[in-house]
N, C-alpha and C positions, 0 to 999 in steps of 0.2 A: 161343688168341687171347683176349686180355683184353677186358673190356667197353669200356675206353677205346679200344682199337685198333679194335674193331668199330664204335664210334660215329664215329670218324674216317673209317673206310672208308665208312660209310653217308652221312656228310656229304659226302664227296668225290664219291660217286656221284650224290647229289642235286644238287650244284653242277654236275656234268657234264651231267646231264639238263636243267637249267635253261638252261645255255649252248647246248646242242644245240637245244632248243626255240626259243630266241631267234633262233638262226641260221636255223632252218627258217621262221620267221615273217619275219625281216628281209630275207632274200634275195628272196623273191617280192614283198614290199612295195616294196623298192627298184626292182625291175624294172618294177613297175606305175607307180610315181610318177615317177621321174626321166625316162626317155625315153618313158613311156607315156601312156595316155589320161587319167590323173588329175592330171597336172602343171598343167593350166589351172585346175582346181578348187582346188588348193592355193594358187594365187596370188590368189584372191579374198578380200577382207577379211571377208566373211560367214563363210567357213569358219573363219578364225582366231578370230573373235569367238565363234562357237558352241563351238569347241574349248576356248577359255579359260573360257567359262561352264561347260562340262562338268567341266573340271578343278577349278574353284572349288567346284562342287557336290559332287564326289567328296571333296574335302578337307574340306568341312563335314560330310558324312556320316561320314567316317572319324573326324573329331575328336569328333563327337557320340556315335559308338558306342564310342569309347575312354573316354569319361567315365563 
């Protein structure tokens, strides 16, 4: 096995692990949000305002740490 082949194999396994983790998070989240108890909270404007503020803050911190 060459080094390049091993790197591709490791990258493919890492990508598969990320996809599996995303599925394990997304499926229960979908079940809680869509027909579940958190649907009402997601429809409130305050929730979206706070979420957008958090995303803006994360973007600023990421930009600042990249500099």
